[in-house]
PDB file of N, CA, C and O in Angstrom:
ATOM      1  N   GLU A   1       0.839  -1.174   0.000  1.00  0.00           N
ATOM      2  CA  GLU A   1       0.000   0.000   0.000  1.00  0.00           C
ATOM      3  C   GLU A   1       0.884   1.238   0.000  1.00  0.00           C
ATOM      4  O   GLU A   1       1.851   1.331   0.756  1.00  0.00           O
ATOM      5  N   GLU A   2       0.540   2.171  -0.849  1.00  0.00           N
ATOM      6  CA  GLU A   2       1.314   3.403  -0.923  1.00  0.00           C
ATOM      7  C   GLU A   2       0.932   4.330   0.225  1.00  0.00           C
ATOM      8  O   GLU A   2      -0.247   4.539   0.511  1.00  0.00           O
ATOM      9  N   ILE A   3       1.952   4.878   0.872  1.00  0.00           N
ATOM     10  CA  ILE A   3       1.747   5.789   1.989  1.00  0.00           C
ATOM     11  C   ILE A   3       2.272   7.158   1.589  1.00  0.00           C
ATOM     12  O   ILE A   3       3.416   7.289   1.153  1.00  0.00           O
ATOM     13  N   ASP A   4       1.436   8.176   1.739  1.00  0.00           N
ATOM     14  CA  ASP A   4       1.940   9.527   1.534  1.00  0.00           C
ATOM     15  C   ASP A   4       2.215  10.119   2.914  1.00  0.00           C
ATOM     16  O   ASP A   4       2.139   9.408   3.917  1.00  0.00           O
ATOM     17  N   GLU A   5       2.522  11.367   2.974  1.00  0.00           N
ATOM     18  CA  GLU A   5       2.919  11.978   4.239  1.00  0.00           C
ATOM     19  C   GLU A   5       1.772  12.703   4.944  1.00  0.00           C
ATOM     20  O   GLU A   5       2.010  13.499   5.852  1.00  0.00           O
ATOM     21  N   THR A   6       0.534  12.435   4.534  1.00  0.00           N
ATOM     22  CA  THR A   6      -0.586  13.069   5.215  1.00  0.00           C
ATOM     23  C   THR A   6      -0.819  12.386   6.554  1.00  0.00           C
ATOM     24  O   THR A   6      -0.492  11.214   6.738  1.00  0.00           O
ATOM     25  N   ARG A   7      -1.384  13.134   7.473  1.00  0.00           N
ATOM     26  CA  ARG A   7      -1.675  12.593   8.811  1.00  0.00           C
ATOM     27  C   ARG A   7      -2.578  11.359   8.709  1.00  0.00           C
ATOM     28  O   ARG A   7      -2.354  10.364   9.398  1.00  0.00           O
ATOM     29  N   GLU A   8      -3.579  11.429   7.863  1.00  0.00           N
ATOM     30  CA  GLU A   8      -4.518  10.315   7.723  1.00  0.00           C
ATOM     31  C   GLU A   8      -3.808   9.062   7.232  1.00  0.00           C
ATOM     32  O   GLU A   8      -4.082   7.958   7.701  1.00  0.00           O
ATOM     33  N   SER A   9      -2.900   9.241   6.290  1.00  0.00           N
ATOM     34  CA  SER A   9      -2.163   8.116   5.742  1.00  0.00           C
ATOM     35  C   SER A   9      -1.245   7.495   6.796  1.00  0.00           C
ATOM     36  O   SER A   9      -1.145   6.272   6.903  1.00  0.00           O
ATOM     37  N   ILE A  10      -0.586   8.340   7.562  1.00  0.00           N
ATOM     38  CA  ILE A  10       0.313   7.837   8.607  1.00  0.00           C
ATOM     39  C   ILE A  10      -0.493   7.114   9.684  1.00  0.00           C
ATOM     40  O   ILE A  10      -0.067   6.069  10.177  1.00  0.00           O
ATOM     41  N   LEU A  11      -1.650   7.660  10.054  1.00  0.00           N
ATOM     42  CA  LEU A  11      -2.494   6.996  11.041  1.00  0.00           C
ATOM     43  C   LEU A  11      -2.977   5.638  10.546  1.00  0.00           C
ATOM     44  O   LEU A  11      -3.038   4.681  11.318  1.00  0.00           O
ATOM     45  N   ALA A  12      -3.320   5.549   9.272  1.00  0.00           N
ATOM     46  CA  ALA A  12      -3.740   4.267   8.691  1.00  0.00           C
ATOM     47  C   ALA A  12      -2.593   3.265   8.731  1.00  0.00           C
ATOM     48  O   ALA A  12      -2.793   2.093   9.046  1.00  0.00           O
ATOM     49  N   LYS A  13      -1.386   3.737   8.407  1.00  0.00           N
ATOM     50  CA  LYS A  13      -0.213   2.869   8.465  1.00  0.00           C
ATOM     51  C   LYS A  13       0.018   2.400   9.900  1.00  0.00           C
ATOM     52  O   LYS A  13       0.323   1.231  10.133  1.00  0.00           O
ATOM     53  N   GLN A  14      -0.126   3.306  10.854  1.00  0.00           N
ATOM     54  CA  GLN A  14       0.073   2.946  12.263  1.00  0.00           C
ATOM     55  C   GLN A  14      -0.903   1.862  12.691  1.00  0.00           C
ATOM     56  O   GLN A  14      -0.533   0.945  13.425  1.00  0.00           O
ATOM     57  N   GLU A  15      -2.132   1.960  12.243  1.00  0.00           N
ATOM     58  CA  GLU A  15      -3.130   0.955  12.602  1.00  0.00           C
ATOM     59  C   GLU A  15      -2.735  -0.418  12.057  1.00  0.00           C
ATOM     60  O   GLU A  15      -2.868  -1.428  12.748  1.00  0.00           O
ATOM     61  N   GLU A  16      -2.253  -0.448  10.826  1.00  0.00           N
ATOM     62  CA  GLU A  16      -1.822  -1.719  10.242  1.00  0.00           C
ATOM     63  C   GLU A  16      -0.608  -2.292  10.982  1.00  0.00           C
ATOM     64  O   GLU A  16      -0.544  -3.494  11.239  1.00  0.00           O
ATOM     65  N   ILE A  17       0.337  -1.441  11.315  1.00  0.00           N
ATOM     66  CA  ILE A  17       1.519  -1.910  12.048  1.00  0.00           C
ATOM     67  C   ILE A  17       1.116  -2.386  13.436  1.00  0.00           C
ATOM     68  O   ILE A  17       1.636  -3.392  13.918  1.00  0.00           O
ATOM     69  N   ARG A  18       0.199  -1.680  14.081  1.00  0.00           N
ATOM     70  CA  ARG A  18      -0.274  -2.103  15.409  1.00  0.00           C
ATOM     71  C   ARG A  18      -0.836  -3.518  15.358  1.00  0.00           C
ATOM     72  O   ARG A  18      -0.561  -4.329  16.242  1.00  0.00           O
ATOM     73  N   LYS A  19      -1.612  -3.812  14.338  1.00  0.00           N
ATOM     74  CA  LYS A  19      -2.177  -5.155  14.190  1.00  0.00           C
ATOM     75  C   LYS A  19      -1.071  -6.201  14.037  1.00  0.00           C
ATOM     76  O   LYS A  19      -1.165  -7.296  14.591  1.00  0.00           O
ATOM     77  N   VAL A  20      -0.036  -5.861  13.291  1.00  0.00           N
ATOM     78  CA  VAL A  20       1.073  -6.796  13.074  1.00  0.00           C
ATOM     79  C   VAL A  20       1.820  -7.062  14.370  1.00  0.00           C
ATOM     80  O   VAL A  20       2.090  -8.217  14.699  1.00  0.00           O
ATOM     81  N   VAL A  21       2.162  -5.998  15.123  1.00  0.00           N
ATOM     82  CA  VAL A  21       2.923  -6.225  16.352  1.00  0.00           C
ATOM     83  C   VAL A  21       2.078  -6.876  17.439  1.00  0.00           C
ATOM     84  O   VAL A  21       2.623  -7.526  18.331  1.00  0.00           O
ATOM     85  N   GLU A  22       0.769  -6.718  17.384  1.00  0.00           N
ATOM     86  CA  GLU A  22      -0.092  -7.457  18.311  1.00  0.00           C
ATOM     87  C   GLU A  22      -0.065  -8.946  17.978  1.00  0.00           C
ATOM     88  O   GLU A  22      -0.041  -9.791  18.873  1.00  0.00           O
ATOM     89  N   GLN A  23      -0.070  -9.256  16.693  1.00  0.00           N
ATOM     90  CA  GLN A  23      -0.054 -10.652  16.268  1.00  0.00           C
ATOM     91  C   GLN A  23       1.335 -11.271  16.438  1.00  0.00           C
ATOM     92  O   GLN A  23       1.453 -12.454  16.757  1.00  0.00           O
ATOM     93  N   PHE A  24       2.388 -10.471  16.224  1.00  0.00           N
ATOM     94  CA  PHE A  24       3.771 -10.942  16.318  1.00  0.00           C
ATOM     95  C   PHE A  24       4.544 -10.022  17.269  1.00  0.00           C
ATOM     96  O   PHE A  24       5.327  -9.187  16.816  1.00  0.00           O
ATOM     97  N   PRO A  25       4.333 -10.167  18.586  1.00  0.00           N
ATOM     98  CA  PRO A  25       4.914  -9.228  19.545  1.00  0.00           C
ATOM     99  C   PRO A  25       6.441  -9.257  19.629  1.00  0.00           C
ATOM    100  O   PRO A  25       7.030  -8.353  20.222  1.00  0.00           O
ATOM    101  N   ASN A  26       7.086 -10.248  19.065  1.00  0.00           N
ATOM    102  CA  ASN A  26       8.546 -10.323  19.085  1.00  0.00           C
ATOM    103  C   ASN A  26       9.184  -9.843  17.792  1.00  0.00           C
ATOM    104  O   ASN A  26      10.356 -10.125  17.542  1.00  0.00           O
ATOM    105  N   PHE A  27       8.443  -9.131  16.976  1.00  0.00           N
ATOM    106  CA  PHE A  27       8.906  -8.616  15.689  1.00  0.00           C
ATOM    107  C   PHE A  27       9.532  -7.238  15.904  1.00  0.00           C
ATOM    108  O   PHE A  27       8.843  -6.220  15.837  1.00  0.00           O
ATOM    109  N   SER A  28      10.832  -7.212  16.162  1.00  0.00           N
ATOM    110  CA  SER A  28      11.485  -5.947  16.531  1.00  0.00           C
ATOM    111  C   SER A  28      11.418  -4.908  15.415  1.00  0.00           C
ATOM    112  O   SER A  28      11.258  -3.721  15.702  1.00  0.00           O
ATOM    113  N   ALA A  29      11.535  -5.317  14.155  1.00  0.00           N
ATOM    114  CA  ALA A  29      11.446  -4.364  13.051  1.00  0.00           C
ATOM    115  C   ALA A  29      10.050  -3.738  12.983  1.00  0.00           C
ATOM    116  O   ALA A  29       9.904  -2.582  12.586  1.00  0.00           O
ATOM    117  N   GLY A  30       9.047  -4.488  13.362  1.00  0.00           N
ATOM    118  CA  GLY A  30       7.695  -3.947  13.415  1.00  0.00           C
ATOM    119  C   GLY A  30       7.566  -2.877  14.487  1.00  0.00           C
ATOM    120  O   GLY A  30       6.938  -1.841  14.268  1.00  0.00           O
ATOM    121  N   TRP A  31       8.158  -3.128  15.642  1.00  0.00           N
ATOM    122  CA  TRP A  31       8.148  -2.129  16.713  1.00  0.00           C
ATOM    123  C   TRP A  31       8.917  -0.881  16.307  1.00  0.00           C
ATOM    124  O   TRP A  31       8.522   0.238  16.636  1.00  0.00           O
ATOM    125  N   PHE A  32      10.023  -1.081  15.588  1.00  0.00           N
ATOM    126  CA  PHE A  32      10.779   0.069  15.113  1.00  0.00           C
ATOM    127  C   PHE A  32       9.937   0.899  14.139  1.00  0.00           C
ATOM    128  O   PHE A  32       9.902   2.125  14.244  1.00  0.00           O
ATOM    129  N   ALA A  33       9.272   0.251  13.210  1.00  0.00           N
ATOM    130  CA  ALA A  33       8.414   0.957  12.253  1.00  0.00           C
ATOM    131  C   ALA A  33       7.278   1.682  12.973  1.00  0.00           C
ATOM    132  O   ALA A  33       6.893   2.785  12.587  1.00  0.00           O
ATOM    133  N   TYR A  34       6.754   1.060  14.007  1.00  0.00           N
ATOM    134  CA  TYR A  34       5.696   1.674  14.811  1.00  0.00           C
ATOM    135  C   TYR A  34       6.222   2.945  15.480  1.00  0.00           C
ATOM    136  O   TYR A  34       5.530   3.962  15.520  1.00  0.00           O
ATOM    137  N   ALA A  35       7.445   2.883  16.003  1.00  0.00           N
ATOM    138  CA  ALA A  35       8.071   4.044  16.634  1.00  0.00           C
ATOM    139  C   ALA A  35       8.261   5.179  15.628  1.00  0.00           C
ATOM    140  O   ALA A  35       7.979   6.338  15.933  1.00  0.00           O
ATOM    141  N   VAL A  36       8.731   4.848  14.445  1.00  0.00           N
ATOM    142  CA  VAL A  36       8.954   5.871  13.417  1.00  0.00           C
ATOM    143  C   VAL A  36       7.632   6.544  13.037  1.00  0.00           C
ATOM    144  O   VAL A  36       7.586   7.757  12.834  1.00  0.00           O
ATOM    145  N   GLY A  37       6.586   5.771  12.944  1.00  0.00           N
ATOM    146  CA  GLY A  37       5.273   6.351  12.650  1.00  0.00           C
ATOM    147  C   GLY A  37       4.840   7.346  13.717  1.00  0.00           C
ATOM    148  O   GLY A  37       4.314   8.413  13.399  1.00  0.00           O
ATOM    149  N   TRP A  38       5.060   7.000  14.981  1.00  0.00           N
ATOM    150  CA  TRP A  38       4.719   7.930  16.057  1.00  0.00           C
ATOM    151  C   TRP A  38       5.566   9.189  15.965  1.00  0.00           C
ATOM    152  O   TRP A  38       5.077  10.290  16.220  1.00  0.00           O
ATOM    153  N   LEU A  39       6.830   9.031  15.602  1.00  0.00           N
ATOM    154  CA  LEU A  39       7.679  10.212  15.431  1.00  0.00           C
ATOM    155  C   LEU A  39       7.153  11.111  14.314  1.00  0.00           C
ATOM    156  O   LEU A  39       7.166  12.336  14.443  1.00  0.00           O
ATOM    157  N   GLN A  40       6.697  10.513  13.230  1.00  0.00           N
ATOM    158  CA  GLN A  40       6.141  11.286  12.123  1.00  0.00           C
ATOM    159  C   GLN A  40       4.925  12.088  12.565  1.00  0.00           C
ATOM    160  O   GLN A  40       4.632  13.147  12.010  1.00  0.00           O
ATOM    161  N   LEU A  41       4.224  11.576  13.564  1.00  0.00           N
ATOM    162  CA  LEU A  41       3.033  12.251  14.070  1.00  0.00           C
ATOM    163  C   LEU A  41       3.353  13.205  15.219  1.00  0.00           C
ATOM    164  O   LEU A  41       2.462  13.869  15.750  1.00  0.00           O
ATOM    165  N   GLY A  42       4.626  13.267  15.598  1.00  0.00           N
ATOM    166  CA  GLY A  42       5.023  14.147  16.687  1.00  0.00           C
ATOM    167  C   GLY A  42       4.637  13.629  18.058  1.00  0.00           C
ATOM    168  O   GLY A  42       4.504  14.409  19.001  1.00  0.00           O
ATOM    169  N   ARG A  43       4.457  12.335  18.177  1.00  0.00           N
ATOM    170  CA  ARG A  43       4.028  11.732  19.443  1.00  0.00           C
ATOM    171  C   ARG A  43       5.203  10.963  20.050  1.00  0.00           C
ATOM    172  O   ARG A  43       5.277   9.737  19.976  1.00  0.00           O
ATOM    173  N   ASN A  44       6.112  11.722  20.649  1.00  0.00           N
ATOM    174  CA  ASN A  44       7.370  11.172  21.145  1.00  0.00           C
ATOM    175  C   ASN A  44       7.190  10.173  22.283  1.00  0.00           C
ATOM    176  O   ASN A  44       7.972   9.229  22.395  1.00  0.00           O
ATOM    177  N   GLY A  45       6.193  10.355  23.116  1.00  0.00           N
ATOM    178  CA  GLY A  45       5.949   9.404  24.214  1.00  0.00           C
ATOM    179  C   GLY A  45       5.641   8.010  23.699  1.00  0.00           C
ATOM    180  O   GLY A  45       6.198   7.023  24.182  1.00  0.00           O
ATOM    181  N   GLU A  46       4.750   7.931  22.717  1.00  0.00           N
ATOM    182  CA  GLU A  46       4.418   6.640  22.117  1.00  0.00           C
ATOM    183  C   GLU A  46       5.613   6.073  21.359  1.00  0.00           C
ATOM    184  O   GLU A  46       5.853   4.866  21.371  1.00  0.00           O
ATOM    185  N   ALA A  47       6.359   6.960  20.699  1.00  0.00           N
ATOM    186  CA  ALA A  47       7.548   6.525  19.967  1.00  0.00           C
ATOM    187  C   ALA A  47       8.562   5.915  20.914  1.00  0.00           C
ATOM    188  O   ALA A  47       9.154   4.882  20.601  1.00  0.00           O
ATOM    189  N   LEU A  48       8.771   6.532  22.060  1.00  0.00           N
ATOM    190  CA  LEU A  48       9.738   6.013  23.029  1.00  0.00           C
ATOM    191  C   LEU A  48       9.327   4.633  23.517  1.00  0.00           C
ATOM    192  O   LEU A  48      10.173   3.744  23.615  1.00  0.00           O
ATOM    193  N   LYS A  49       8.062   4.433  23.821  1.00  0.00           N
ATOM    194  CA  LYS A  49       7.587   3.119  24.275  1.00  0.00           C
ATOM    195  C   LYS A  49       7.837   2.056  23.209  1.00  0.00           C
ATOM    196  O   LYS A  49       8.289   0.955  23.523  1.00  0.00           O
ATOM    197  N   ALA A  50       7.545   2.380  21.953  1.00  0.00           N
ATOM    198  CA  ALA A  50       7.737   1.413  20.870  1.00  0.00           C
ATOM    199  C   ALA A  50       9.214   1.127  20.638  1.00  0.00           C
ATOM    200  O   ALA A  50       9.589  -0.022  20.402  1.00  0.00           O
ATOM    201  N   ILE A  51      10.060   2.155  20.700  1.00  0.00           N
ATOM    202  CA  ILE A  51      11.487   1.946  20.460  1.00  0.00           C
ATOM    203  C   ILE A  51      12.105   1.178  21.628  1.00  0.00           C
ATOM    204  O   ILE A  51      13.045   0.409  21.429  1.00  0.00           O
ATOM    205  N   GLN A  52      11.595   1.373  22.831  1.00  0.00           N
ATOM    206  CA  GLN A  52      12.065   0.579  23.971  1.00  0.00           C
ATOM    207  C   GLN A  52      11.723  -0.892  23.771  1.00  0.00           C
ATOM    208  O   GLN A  52      12.505  -1.772  24.133  1.00  0.00           O
ATOM    209  N   ARG A  53      10.569  -1.153  23.202  1.00  0.00           N
ATOM    210  CA  ARG A  53      10.177  -2.543  22.926  1.00  0.00           C
ATOM    211  C   ARG A  53      11.100  -3.142  21.868  1.00  0.00           C
ATOM    212  O   ARG A  53      11.548  -4.281  22.005  1.00  0.00           O
ATOM    213  N   ALA A  54      11.385  -2.378  20.816  1.00  0.00           N
ATOM    214  CA  ALA A  54      12.311  -2.851  19.777  1.00  0.00           C
ATOM    215  C   ALA A  54      13.686  -3.105  20.377  1.00  0.00           C
ATOM    216  O   ALA A  54      14.335  -4.093  20.033  1.00  0.00           O
ATOM    217  N   HIS A  55      14.136  -2.238  21.260  1.00  0.00           N
ATOM    218  CA  HIS A  55      15.438  -2.402  21.919  1.00  0.00           C
ATOM    219  C   HIS A  55      15.470  -3.665  22.776  1.00  0.00           C
ATOM    220  O   HIS A  55      16.456  -4.402  22.760  1.00  0.00           O
ATOM    221  N   ALA A  56      14.405  -3.915  23.517  1.00  0.00           N
ATOM    222  CA  ALA A  56      14.340  -5.111  24.359  1.00  0.00           C
ATOM    223  C   ALA A  56      14.452  -6.388  23.523  1.00  0.00           C
ATOM    224  O   ALA A  56      15.035  -7.378  23.963  1.00  0.00           O
ATOM    225  N   LEU A  57      13.894  -6.353  22.329  1.00  0.00           N
ATOM    226  CA  LEU A  57      13.917  -7.518  21.452  1.00  0.00           C
ATOM    227  C   LEU A  57      15.229  -7.660  20.696  1.00  0.00           C
ATOM    228  O   LEU A  57      15.645  -8.774  20.375  1.00  0.00           O
ATOM    229  N   ASN A  58      15.880  -6.547  20.411  1.00  0.00           N
ATOM    230  CA  ASN A  58      17.114  -6.584  19.628  1.00  0.00           C
ATOM    231  C   ASN A  58      18.056  -5.478  20.118  1.00  0.00           C
ATOM    232  O   ASN A  58      18.161  -4.424  19.492  1.00  0.00           O
ATOM    233  N   PRO A  59      18.742  -5.726  21.244  1.00  0.00           N
ATOM    234  CA  PRO A  59      19.577  -4.688  21.838  1.00  0.00           C
ATOM    235  C   PRO A  59      20.850  -4.364  21.062  1.00  0.00           C
ATOM    236  O   PRO A  59      21.579  -3.448  21.442  1.00  0.00           O
ATOM    237  N   ASN A  60      21.129  -5.085  19.997  1.00  0.00           N
ATOM    238  CA  ASN A  60      22.335  -4.842  19.209  1.00  0.00           C
ATOM    239  C   ASN A  60      22.075  -4.091  17.910  1.00  0.00           C
ATOM    240  O   ASN A  60      22.991  -3.929  17.104  1.00  0.00           O
ATOM    241  N   ASP A  61      20.859  -3.634  17.693  1.00  0.00           N
ATOM    242  CA  ASP A  61      20.522  -2.892  16.485  1.00  0.00           C
ATOM    243  C   ASP A  61      20.961  -1.438  16.655  1.00  0.00           C
ATOM    244  O   ASP A  61      20.404  -0.712  17.479  1.00  0.00           O
ATOM    245  N   GLU A  62      21.943  -1.019  15.891  1.00  0.00           N
ATOM    246  CA  GLU A  62      22.513   0.319  16.038  1.00  0.00           C
ATOM    247  C   GLU A  62      21.501   1.427  15.747  1.00  0.00           C
ATOM    248  O   GLU A  62      21.534   2.477  16.389  1.00  0.00           O
ATOM    249  N   THR A  63      20.621   1.208  14.804  1.00  0.00           N
ATOM    250  CA  THR A  63      19.626   2.227  14.477  1.00  0.00           C
ATOM    251  C   THR A  63      18.639   2.392  15.625  1.00  0.00           C
ATOM    252  O   THR A  63      18.267   3.512  15.976  1.00  0.00           O
ATOM    253  N   VAL A  64      18.219   1.284  16.202  1.00  0.00           N
ATOM    254  CA  VAL A  64      17.324   1.341  17.357  1.00  0.00           C
ATOM    255  C   VAL A  64      18.016   2.058  18.506  1.00  0.00           C
ATOM    256  O   VAL A  64      17.399   2.872  19.193  1.00  0.00           O
ATOM    257  N   GLU A  65      19.283   1.764  18.718  1.00  0.00           N
ATOM    258  CA  GLU A  65      20.033   2.414  19.796  1.00  0.00           C
ATOM    259  C   GLU A  65      20.118   3.923  19.576  1.00  0.00           C
ATOM    260  O   GLU A  65      20.001   4.697  20.526  1.00  0.00           O
ATOM    261  N   TYR A  66      20.320   4.337  18.343  1.00  0.00           N
ATOM    262  CA  TYR A  66      20.365   5.753  18.023  1.00  0.00           C
ATOM    263  C   TYR A  66      19.046   6.441  18.377  1.00  0.00           C
ATOM    264  O   TYR A  66      19.036   7.473  19.048  1.00  0.00           O
ATOM    265  N   TYR A  67      17.945   5.865  17.924  1.00  0.00           N
ATOM    266  CA  TYR A  67      16.647   6.452  18.204  1.00  0.00           C
ATOM    267  C   TYR A  67      16.342   6.426  19.696  1.00  0.00           C
ATOM    268  O   TYR A  67      15.770   7.379  20.224  1.00  0.00           O
ATOM    269  N   LEU A  68      16.711   5.362  20.374  1.00  0.00           N
ATOM    270  CA  LEU A  68      16.517   5.273  21.811  1.00  0.00           C
ATOM    271  C   LEU A  68      17.259   6.395  22.524  1.00  0.00           C
ATOM    272  O   LEU A  68      16.706   7.042  23.413  1.00  0.00           O
ATOM    273  N   ALA A  69      18.493   6.623  22.142  1.00  0.00           N
ATOM    274  CA  ALA A  69      19.274   7.699  22.750  1.00  0.00           C
ATOM    275  C   ALA A  69      18.663   9.062  22.438  1.00  0.00           C
ATOM    276  O   ALA A  69      18.584   9.917  23.320  1.00  0.00           O
ATOM    277  N   ALA A  70      18.237   9.274  21.218  1.00  0.00           N
ATOM    278  CA  ALA A  70      17.662  10.547  20.829  1.00  0.00           C
ATOM    279  C   ALA A  70      16.365  10.836  21.569  1.00  0.00           C
ATOM    280  O   ALA A  70      16.114  11.975  21.962  1.00  0.00           O
ATOM    281  N   LEU A  71      15.545   9.819  21.759  1.00  0.00           N
ATOM    282  CA  LEU A  71      14.271  10.011  22.435  1.00  0.00           C
ATOM    283  C   LEU A  71      14.416  10.104  23.944  1.00  0.00           C
ATOM    284  O   LEU A  71      13.569  10.682  24.626  1.00  0.00           O
ATOM    285  N   SER A  72      15.488   9.534  24.458  1.00  0.00           N
ATOM    286  CA  SER A  72      15.685   9.561  25.908  1.00  0.00           C
ATOM    287  C   SER A  72      16.228  10.903  26.313  1.00  0.00           C
ATOM    288  O   SER A  72      16.468  11.141  27.497  1.00  0.00           O
TER     289      SER A  72
END
């Protein structure tokens, strides 16, 4: 599905990603994508929670570590 940068499009993408991480809670890349979506919406609190989940699942991912540090 094509995603543009409108708020509605990002919210729709977030809903789809939420369904995926609920079904596959150990999918660290899914949690990372969820965090990025929250960042796009300016919702840093939700982004931090999602990136912390991605970090817990894959503590050696340098990109996740970068975002974790930036949000902390």
